[in-house]
C-alpha positions as CSV (number, residue, x, y, z in Angstrom):
1,X,37.2,-70.3,36.0
2,X,34.8,-68.7,38.3
3,X,34.0,-68.3,42.2
4,X,32.1,-71.6,42.6
5,X,35.3,-73.3,40.9
6,X,37.6,-71.7,43.5
7,X,35.2,-72.6,46.3
8,X,35.1,-76.2,44.8
9,X,39.0,-76.4,45.1
10,X,39.0,-74.9,48.6
11,X,36.6,-77.4,49.9
12,X,38.7,-80.2,48.0
13,X,41.6,-79.1,50.5
14,X,39.6,-80.1,53.5
15,X,38.5,-76.6,54.2
16,X,34.9,-76.5,55.7
17,X,33.2,-73.9,57.8
18,X,32.0,-74.9,61.1
19,X,29.3,-72.4,60.6
20,X,28.0,-73.5,57.3
21,X,24.7,-74.4,58.7
22,X,24.2,-71.1,60.4
23,X,21.1,-69.2,59.0
24,X,23.1,-65.9,58.7
25,X,26.5,-65.3,57.2
26,X,28.8,-65.2,59.8
27,X,31.4,-62.2,60.1
28,X,34.3,-62.4,57.5
29,X,32.3,-65.0,55.5
30,X,30.3,-65.0,52.3
31,X,27.7,-67.3,51.0
32,X,27.3,-68.8,47.4
33,X,23.8,-69.3,46.0
34,X,24.1,-73.0,46.7
35,X,24.6,-72.2,50.4
36,X,28.2,-73.0,50.8
37,X,30.2,-70.3,52.9
38,X,33.7,-69.2,52.0
39,X,36.0,-66.7,53.5
40,X,36.0,-63.1,52.5
41,X,39.0,-61.3,50.9
42,X,39.8,-59.7,54.0
43,X,39.3,-63.0,56.1
44,X,41.6,-64.7,53.3
45,X,44.3,-62.0,53.8
46,X,44.2,-62.7,57.7
47,X,44.7,-66.5,57.4
48,X,47.6,-65.9,55.0
49,X,49.2,-63.2,57.6
50,X,48.5,-65.9,60.5
51,X,50.8,-68.4,58.6
52,X,53.4,-65.7,58.3
53,X,52.6,-64.7,54.5
54,X,51.5,-61.7,52.8
55,X,48.6,-62.1,50.1
56,X,48.5,-59.2,47.7
57,X,45.9,-58.9,44.9
58,X,46.1,-56.6,42.0
59,X,44.3,-56.0,38.7
60,X,46.1,-57.0,35.6
61,X,44.7,-54.6,32.9
62,X,46.7,-56.2,29.9
63,X,44.7,-59.7,30.5
64,X,41.7,-58.2,32.3
65,X,42.2,-60.3,35.3
66,X,43.1,-60.3,38.9
67,X,46.4,-61.9,40.3
68,X,46.8,-63.1,43.9
69,X,50.4,-63.5,44.7
70,X,51.8,-64.5,48.3
71,X,55.2,-64.2,49.8
72,X,56.8,-66.1,52.7
73,X,58.2,-64.7,56.0
74,X,61.2,-63.5,54.2
75,X,59.4,-61.7,51.5
76,X,60.2,-64.3,48.9
77,X,57.4,-65.2,46.1
78,X,55.7,-68.3,47.2
79,X,52.9,-68.8,44.8
80,X,50.5,-66.8,42.3
81,X,47.0,-67.6,40.8
82,X,44.7,-65.5,38.7
83,X,41.0,-65.1,38.8
84,X,38.2,-63.0,37.0
85,X,37.7,-61.0,40.1
86,X,39.2,-60.3,43.4
87,X,37.1,-62.8,45.4
88,X,37.7,-65.7,43.0
89,X,41.4,-65.0,42.9
90,X,41.6,-64.6,46.8
91,X,39.6,-67.9,47.2
92,X,41.6,-69.8,44.8
93,X,44.8,-68.4,46.3
94,X,43.8,-70.0,49.5
95,X,42.9,-73.4,48.0
96,X,46.4,-73.4,46.4
97,X,48.2,-72.3,49.7
98,X,46.4,-75.0,51.5
99,X,47.1,-77.5,48.9
100,X,50.8,-76.7,49.0
101,X,50.8,-76.7,52.9
102,X,49.5,-80.2,52.9
103,X,52.1,-81.4,50.2
104,X,55.0,-80.0,52.4
105,X,53.7,-81.7,55.4
106,X,53.4,-84.8,53.7
107,X,56.9,-84.6,52.3
108,X,58.3,-83.8,56.0
109,X,56.8,-87.0,57.2
110,X,58.9,-89.0,54.7
């Protein structure tokens, strides 16, 4: 997996930056070489916090990867992903978080 894959997964959830056509990179955003914008690690942590969750990213030396895990409002584990670096793990975590929220919303409508 790589950062581009994580950004692909994020865009598959319907996330798109309204500023993607901006000539410069807006605060809190980063740009891939292909021009697509994605949120920075700090911005992603703020997005999780805004939803009442906490995102933690740590290096796992045994597997030489980064683990991004998040907890819900009560502090209970709500999800986790891995990536080769901090940015990849954070973006993929946001993609999975958004995918899970969409599934929960769909189930609530049934």
